C-alpha positions in Angstrom: 2.1 13.4 7.7 0.6 11.0 10.2 2.4 7.9 8.8 -0.7 6.3 7.3 -0.5 4.5 4.0 -3.4 6.2 2.1 -4.7 4.6 -1.1 -7.4 7.2 -1.9 -7.4 10.8 -0.7 -10.2 13.2 -1.5 -10.2 16.9 -0.4 -13.0 19.4 -0.7 -14.8 17.6 -3.6 -17.9 19.4 -4.8 -20.1 18.6 -7.8 -23.2 20.4 -8.9 -25.7 19.6 -11.7 -27.6 22.4 -13.4 -27.6 26.1 -12.9 -29.4 28.8 -10.9 -32.1 27.9 -8.3 -32.7 24.5 -9.9 -29.1 23.4 -9.5 -28.5 20.3 -7.4 -25.3 19.8 -5.3 -24.7 16.1 -5.6 -21.4 16.1 -3.7 -20.9 18.9 -1.2 -17.3 19.6 0.1 -16.4 15.9 0.7 -13.0 15.2 2.3 -11.9 11.7 3.2 -8.9 9.3 3.2 -9.1 5.5 2.6 -6.2 3.5 3.9 -4.4 0.8 1.9 -5.5 -2.7 2.7 -9.0 -1.8 4.0 -12.6 -2.4 2.8 -14.6 0.8 3.2 -18.4 0.7 2.8 -20.2 3.6 1.2 -23.8 3.9 2.2 -26.6 6.4 1.5 -30.2 6.6 0.3 -30.9 7.0 -3.4 -29.9 10.5 -4.4 -27.4 10.9 -1.6 -24.5 11.4 -3.9 -22.7 8.0 -3.7 -22.6 7.3 -7.4 -21.5 10.9 -8.2 -18.7 10.7 -5.6 -17.4 7.4 -6.9 -17.6 8.6 -10.5 -15.8 11.8 -9.5 -13.0 9.8 -7.9 -12.8 7.6 -11.0 -12.6 10.6 -13.4 -15.9 9.8 -15.0 -17.5 13.0 -13.7 -15.6 16.3 -13.5 -16.1 18.1 -10.2 -16.1 21.9 -9.9 -13.8 21.9 -6.9 -11.5 19.6 -5.0 -8.7 17.2 -5.5 -8.4 13.4 -5.8 -5.1 11.5 -5.2 -4.7 7.8 -5.9 -1.7 6.3 -4.0 -0.3 9.8 -3.7 -0.7 10.7 -7.4 -2.9 13.7 -8.2 -5.6 12.7 -10.6 -5.7 16.1 -12.4 -2.0 16.3 -12.9 -1.2 12.7 -13.8 -4.4 10.7 -14.6 -2.8 7.8 -16.4 -0.4 7.2 -13.5 -3.1 7.7 -10.9 -5.3 5.0 -12.5 -2.6 2.5 -13.3 -3.7 0.3 -10.5 -7.4 1.1 -10.2 -10.4 -0.8 -11.5 -14.2 -0.7 -10.9 -17.3 -2.7 -11.1 -20.3 -0.4 -11.5 -23.9 -1.4 -11.2 -25.7 -1.4 -14.6 -22.4 -1.4 -16.5 -21.3 -4.2 -18.8 -18.1 -5.3 -17.2 -17.5 -8.3 -19.4 -17.6 -9.3 -23.1 -20.4 -11.8 -23.2 -19.2 -13.5 -26.4 -15.9 -14.4 -24.7 -15.5 -17.2 -22.3 -14.9 -16.6 -18.6 -11.2 -17.2 -18.9 -10.9 -15.1 -22.0 -12.5 -12.2 -20.2 -9.9 -12.5 -17.4 -7.0 -12.6 -19.9 -8.5 -9.7 -21.8 -9.0 -7.4 -18.8 -5.5 -8.3 -17.5 -4.1 -7.3 -20.9 -5.8 -3.9 -21.1 -4.5 -3.2 -17.5 -1.0 -3.5 -19.0 -0.4 -7.0 -17.5 0.9 -10.0 -19.4 -2.0 -12.5 -18.9 0.4 -15.5 -18.9 2.2 -13.9 -15.9 -1.0 -13.9 -13.8 -2.5 -17.2 -14.9 -2.1 -18.7 -11.4 -4.0 -15.7 -10.0 -6.8 -16.3 -12.6 -7.0 -20.0 -11.6 -7.3 -19.0 -8.0 -10.0 -16.4 -8.7 -12.0 -19.0 -10.8 -11.7 -21.5 -8.0 -12.5 -19.2 -5.1 -15.6 -17.8 -6.9 -16.8 -21.2 -8.1 -16.2 -20.5 -11.8 -13.6 -23.2 -12.6 -16.1 -25.5 -14.3 -17.5 -22.6 -16.3 -14.0 -21.2 -17.3 -14.5 -22.1 -21.0 -18.2 -21.2 -21.3 -19.2 -17.9 -23.0 -20.4 -15.4 -20.4 -23.7 -14.9 -22.2 -24.6 -18.5 -21.4 -24.2 -18.0 -17.6 -26.8 -17.2 -15.0 -27.1 -13.7 -13.6 -25.3 -14.7 -10.5 -22.5 -16.3 -12.4 -22.1 -13.2 -14.6 -21.8 -11.1 -11.5 -19.0 -13.2 -10.2 -17.2 -13.0 -13.6 -17.5 -9.2 -13.4 -15.7 -9.3 -10.0 -13.1 -11.7 -11.3 -12.4 -9.5 -14.3 -11.9 -6.5 -12.1 -9.4 -8.4 -10.1 -7.7 -10.1 -13.0 -5.0 -7.5 -13.7 -3.9 -7.2 -10.1 -5.5 -3.8 -9.4 -4.6 -2.5 -6.0 -7.6 -0.1 -5.6 -11.0 -1.5 -6.5 -14.5 0.2 -6.5 -17.4 -2.2 -6.3 -21.0 -1.0 -6.7 -23.5 -3.6 -5.5 -21.1 -6.5 -6.0 -23.5 -9.1 -4.5 -26.5 -8.1 -6.6 -28.2 -11.1 -8.1 -26.2 -13.6 -6.0 -27.7 -16.4 -3.9 -26.8 -16.5 -0.2 -23.9 -19.0 -0.6 -22.4 -17.2 -3.6 -22.6 -13.9 -1.7 -20.8 -15.4 1.2 -18.2 -16.9 -1.1 -17.6 -13.5 -2.7 -17.3 -11.8 0.8 -14.8 -14.4 2.0 -12.7 -13.9 -1.2 -12.7 -10.1 -0.8 -11.5 -10.4 2.8 -8.8 -12.8 1.7 -7.6 -10.5 -1.0 -7.5 -7.5 1.3 -5.6 -9.4 4.0 -3.1 -11.3 1.7 -2.5 -8.8 -1.1 -3.1 -5.4 0.6 -6.1 -4.8 -1.8 -8.1 -1.6 -1.1 -11.8 -1.8 -1.7 -14.5 0.9 -1.7 -17.8 -1.0 -1.6 -21.2 0.6 -2.2 -24.2 -1.6 -1.3 -27.7 -1.5 -0.1 -27.1 -4.9 1.5 -26.4 -4.0 5.1 -25.4 -7.5 6.1 -22.6 -7.5 3.5 -21.4 -4.1 4.7 -21.5 -5.1 8.3 -19.7 -8.4 7.6 -16.8 -7.3 5.3 -16.2 -3.6 5.9 -13.5 -2.2 8.2 -15.1 1.2 8.1 -18.3 2.8 6.9 -19.0 6.2 5.3 -22.6 7.3 5.3 -23.7 10.0 2.8 -26.8 12.1 2.9 -27.6 15.2 0.8 -24.1 15.1 -0.8 -22.3 15.2 2.6 -20.6 12.6 4.7 -22.7 12.4 7.8 -20.9 9.5 9.5 -17.4 8.0 9.2 -16.5 5.2 11.6 -16.0 1.5 12.1 -19.1 -0.7 12.1 -18.7 -1.5 15.8 -18.4 2.2 16.7 -21.5 3.0 14.7 -23.5 0.2 16.2 -22.5 1.0 19.8 -22.5 4.8 19.4 -26.1 5.2 18.6 -28.8 6.4 21.0 -31.4 4.2 19.2 -33.5 1.7 21.1 -35.5 -1.0 19.3 -38.3 -2.0 21.6 -40.8 -4.8 21.1 -44.0 -4.5 23.2 -46.7 -7.1 23.6 -50.0 -6.3 25.3 -53.6 -7.3 25.2 -54.5 -3.6 25.7 -53.0 -2.4 22.4 -56.2 -1.7 20.4 -56.4 -0.1 17.0 -56.7 3.5 18.4 -53.6 3.2 20.6 -51.6 1.5 17.8 -52.6 4.4 15.4 -51.4 6.9 18.0 -48.0 5.1 18.3 -47.6 4.9 14.5 -48.1 8.7 14.2 -45.5 9.5 16.9 -42.9 6.8 16.7 -40.8 5.0 14.0 -42.9 1.9 14.0 -41.2 -1.0 12.4 -44.0 -3.5 12.4 -47.3 -4.3 14.1 -48.6 -7.8 14.6 -52.3 -8.1 15.5 -53.1 -10.9 18.0 -56.3 -12.5 19.1 -56.3 -10.0 21.9 -54.2 -6.8 21.5 -51.1 -6.6 19.5 -47.3 -6.8 19.4 -45.6 -3.6 18.1 -41.9 -2.9 17.3 -40.7 0.7 17.8 -37.4 2.3 17.2 -36.7 5.5 19.2 -34.0 7.4 21.1 -33.8 7.8 24.9 -36.2 10.7 25.1 -38.6 8.9 22.8 -38.4 5.8 25.0 -39.5 7.7 28.1 -42.3 9.3 26.1 -43.4 5.9 24.8 -43.7 4.5 28.3 -45.5 7.6 29.5 -48.1 7.3 26.7 -48.6 3.6 27.4 -49.1 4.4 31.1 -51.6 7.2 30.2 -53.6 4.7 28.1 -53.6 2.2 31.0 -51.7 -0.3 28.8 -50.6 -3.4 30.8 -47.3 -4.7 29.4 -47.2 -8.4 29.0 -43.8 -8.5 27.5 -41.1 -5.9 26.7 -38.1 -6.9 24.7 -35.1 -4.7 23.8 -33.3 -5.5 20.5 -29.8 -4.3 19.8 -29.9 -1.9 16.7 -28.3 -3.2 13.5 -26.5 -1.3 10.8 -29.8 -0.7 9.0 -31.3 1.0 12.1 -28.2 3.2 12.4 -28.4 4.1 8.7 -32.0 5.1 8.9 -31.3 7.2 12.0 -28.4 9.0 10.3 -30.2 9.7 7.0 -33.5 11.0 8.3 -34.6 14.2 10.1 -37.8 14.0 12.1 -38.8 10.9 10.2 -38.3 12.4 6.8 -35.6 11.6 4.3 -32.8 14.2 4.2 
């Protein structure tokens, strides 16, 4: 043992759908540990296996191979004990009873988690306040806006005091301020109550802001597992913005065909083009511009963000994995 406090441990997990040559391997020999008191982001393009992985960990999908342990308890041997302190908010699922009020939902979900709702009433009050739901506490969920319903779903997941929480697109439908409030509350819960969160999202800003660590999936495999800072500073990507009056349509077309072109802005004379490439590609780009007698008016280097890193990790020669 290395002394770490591991909340979720997955070893050799594999899940296939279908048989024969048409079979699809959705999760391919995934092994990972998630430490207690951390927020781990799970990223991947559509079809990468994220949802299948989460559902396999939650026991909603039965994998062909591998083991899952929650707080040291084997899911296969003792499922009830393993899931005693686990909850989830999955995209597309109804996490609340819309005929009940907001507070009634919190009490209900605490009860089905095996917790006396009266014993956690202060926790519910705090959740309502932190998520801006206090004034709506006695309003039926069906009468709330989409963003409010999303916040009620999160509050319901946390109502029973779950120690391990899976959140799928938790900020979907929220305005900017509501999203920031939710992110702050997640960080507070993690830091103050040793909550462990696995967060799947397409919102790179959310992942970059709240996550201690990021897992990137592609073709059912984990292709990256590191901190946000390490992923951002460990990439060989260069985001270059070039402005020149010599960038005519033919040259721009050539650059589009060869490089990952983010955007092109036509100007009265020439154009401004944004390109993402690695070190070798950067040298090739400069050589091509020199060969075309392009005079550079302005060259700007932009540090890559998490989205740039994600695209680089999940593509091969410009094509999705």
